N, C-alpha and C positions, 0 to 999 in steps of 0.2 A: 771742841769747837765745831767739829763736823756735825754732831747731832743737834747742837743748838741751831746751826744754820738750816738743817733739814726742817726743824720745827718752824723756823721763820718762813721758809719757802712755802710750807703747807698752809700756814695761817694767811700769808699774802695771797696765795692762789684762791683760797676759798672765800676770802673777804671780797674778792671781785666776782664771786659767784661763778667761777669757772668749774662747774660741776660736770659738764659734758665734754666729750672728746673734742679736741681743737684741731683744725687743719686750715691751711691757707689756699688749697687748690680745690675747694668745694665747687667752684664754677665749672670744673671739668666733670663733676659727678654730683648733680643736684640731689641724687638719691641719698647721699650722706646726710643731708639736713632735712629732707622732706620725703616721707613714705609715699606720697602721691605720685612721685616721679618714677615709681616702679613701672617698668614696661613701656616707657615713652620713647625708647629707641628702636630702630629697625634691626638691631643686633642685640646680642647678650653681652653686656660689659662685665667682665670679671676683673676686678681691680684690687690692688693692695697699696698701702701707703705706710711710710715710715717717717716719723717726725721726732726730731731731737730739739726741744725748746731750750733756749738759753745755754747753748753749748759752752763748755768751760766751767759750768757750775757742777759740783757734785750733787747727785740726787735731784737734778732738775727734771721737769716733766718730760716723759717719753711716751709716745703713742704709736701703736701699730693697729692697722685695720685691714680687713679683707671683706669685700662686698661683691654681690652679684645680683642682677635682677633681669627679668625677662617678661615679655608680653605673652599672655596666655589667651588663646582664642582671639576674638576680634576686639574685645572691650575691657580686658582685664590685665593686670600685671601683678607679679609676685617677686619677692626678693628677700635677701637676708644680709646681715652685717655681723661679723665677729670683731670684737675690739678688746684691746688690752691697753690700759692707760695707767701710768705710774707717776706719782708725784711724791718724792721722798718716801715716807713710811706708808703711804696710802696707794693701794693698787685696786683698780676696777677692771674686772674681767666679765664680759657679757656677750649676749647674743640678742639681736633684734630681727624679728620676722615681720614682713610687711605685705599688705594686700592693697591694690588700688583698682578703681573702676573708672573707665574713660567714657565721657560723653562727647559725641561729635557735635560741635556747635555750628560749623559750616564747613566748606570745602578746605579751609586753610587752618583751622584751629580746633583744639579739643580742650575740655576741662576734665581733670582727673581728681578724684577724691580718694584719699588713702588713709589707712589706719595701720599702726604697727603695735606689736606687743614685745616687751623686752624683759629679760631677766639678767640682773647684774649681781655679781658677788663682789662686795666691798671688803677688802682685807686691810686691817690696820696692824702694822708690825710694831708692837710696844717696845721691842728691844732697841729701837732707834731714838728713844726719848730719854732725856735725863730728868728725873723726877725729884721734886722737893718732898713729895709724899710717897714713900715707898710702899704704902698700903693701898695705893690706887689700883683697884682690881681690873680696870680696863686697860691701862697703859703699862702696868708693871709686868715685864717679861714677854710672854709669848704673843702669838698672833690672835687677833679677834676678827670674826667674820660676820657679815650681815648680808643676807640675801633679800633683794628687793625686786619685785615685779613692777612694771610701769607700762605706759602707753604713750603714743604720739598720734596726733591727727594732722592731716595736711590737705591743702588744695593746691593744684598745679595747673595753670593755664599755659598752653604751649602751641607753637607752630614751627615751621621750618626755620625761621629766623629770630624768634622771640620766645620768651618765657616769663612768667610771673608766678610766684608761689608764696603761700602762707603755711607755716607749720607751728605746732604747739607741742614741744617735747615735755616730758615729765608731768603728764596730766594728773597723776594720782598724788604727787607731792608726798611721797613716803618719808618716814623718819628712819634714820640709820640707827640700828640697834646693835650695840657692842656690849658683850657681857650680859648682865642682867638689867642694864639701864637703857632707857631711851632718852636721848638728849634732843630737845626741841630745836636747839641751835644747829643740829646736824640734819635738819629737815631738807629734803630736796626741793628745789624751787622750780615752778613752772616757767618755761621760757616761751617767748613769742618771737618768731622769725618772719621777716618778709624779704623776699629776693626777687630780682627782676633783671632782665638784660635784653639787648637787641643787637643783632649782627648786621652791620651796614657794609655793602660793597664799596670799595674805594679803588677805582680803576679796574683793570682787567684781572690782576693777579692778587690783589690785596683785599682784606676785609678787616674791619675794626669792630670790636664788641665791648661797649661799655656795660657794666653791670653794677648792682648794688646789693648789699646785704645789711638789713637793719635788725638789731637785736634789742629786745626790751625784757628786763627782769625787774620785778617789784623791789628787789633788794639791792639793785646797783644802778648806776647812771645809764642813760640811753647810749647805745653804741651803734656805730655804723662802719661799713667797709665800702670804699669806692674803688672799683676795679676797671682796668682797661687792658684788653689784649689785642694785639695786631697780628693777623694771620697772613701767611704767604702761601697761596695755592692750597690752603687747608692742610699743609704738611709741616710747616714750621710756624711757630708763634713766639712772641715775647710780650711781656706785659708788666704792669706795675699796679700795686694795690696800696691804698692808704687806709689803715685801721685807726680810727679816731683815738687820739691821745695814747696810742700804744706802739705802732710800728709802721714802717714802710717796707713793702714786700716786692722783690724782683721775681719775675716769672719767666721760665723758659720751657719750651716743649717741642716735641717732634712726633710726627705720625708716620709710620712706615708700614704699609699694608694694614694688617689687623692689629698691629702693636702700637701703643702710645706710651710715651715716657714724658713725665713732667718733673721739673725741679723748681723749688722756691727757696728764697733766702729772705728771712725777716730781719730787718735792722731795727732794733728796739729804740724807741724814743724816750723811754723813762731812764731813771738813774741806773737801772740794771745794765745799761750799755757800758758802764765803767768796769764791769766785772765779767761780762759775757761777750763772746765773739759772734753772737747772733743765733738765729734758729734755722735749721736745715730741714727740708722736707722733700722726700722722693715719692713720686706717684707712678705706678706701673699699671697698665691696663691692656687686656687682651679682649678684642671685640669679636666674639664668636658669632659667625654668620648664622642667621636663622635659616632653617631648612625650608625651602619652598615646597608647597604642596604639589604632589605629582599630578600632571595633567593626563586625564583619561581620554584616549583617542578611540573613536569608533570607525576609523577608516579601514 
C-alpha cells in the first residue's frame, strides 16, 4: 500500500507542474525565485530553509535549500543556491549560480537584470514502484539518474520600500532521460513568475507589507499568492498568505542583530487536509555585514 501511495503522490505533484523547489517564505529572500535579486542587499544574506510538506504522509515532499548572494563592486551581484528536493521516489539535487547587473534609475530606485545557470541531478528510485510489467527497464529495480543543465532570466526593480520582479526559470525545457529512453511527458516546463510588494509605515513602530506572487505555466492553471506581513520595529513580524485554491499560510519571524528566523505553517485547503497535519517550514538567515572600504587619511 505504501508504494502505491508513493506513486499517487508523485503523479499528483507533477500533474500540477510542481517541478521546482517550493517554499512559503520567498518574500524574505527574493533571490530564491529571481536571480536578478543577487546583490540587492547592503549585507550578505546566508540562508537555509527546511520544508516538510503534508506532514503525516509517508514519502511526502521534503525540501532543503542553502543560498547566499552578495553585491560585487558598485553595480553587480553574484550568488548561489544548493537544493535537495524529494518527492516519494524522485529526488532532485542541484546547484544554481547567478549573476546580476544593477542600473541606477534615480536616487531611490534601481533595475537589476539577472541570469542563472543550474545543474540538477534527477534520481528515480525504481524500487519504490510496484510494476505490472516486470520487464520495465526504467522502473524495475535500481536507481535511474538524469543530469540536466538549465537557466533562468530575471528582472528586479527595487528601492528601500518596494520591489517588483519578473523571472523565467527552466528556460531550456529539457527532457528527463532515464535509462535509454527519453519520455516527452517528463519534459521540464518553463515557468513565468511575477512578484511585487510595498512596505507602508503604520504609526511610529509598525509597518505593513502587502505582496503578491503570480505564477503561470502553460501546462497548469494560473496561480497566485497574496501575502501580508505586519512588522514591529523591524524586529518582529507576523503575517498570512493565501495560495489560490491550495492553502492558507501563517507566518512568524524575529530579527536579532544579524540573525533572522522565520517559521511558516501551511493549512491545506484541498482534500489532502483529511490526511495531513499541514506543512511546516523553517527559515534561518545570517546577515554578514559588508566590509566598508578603508578611508585613506593624509593628515
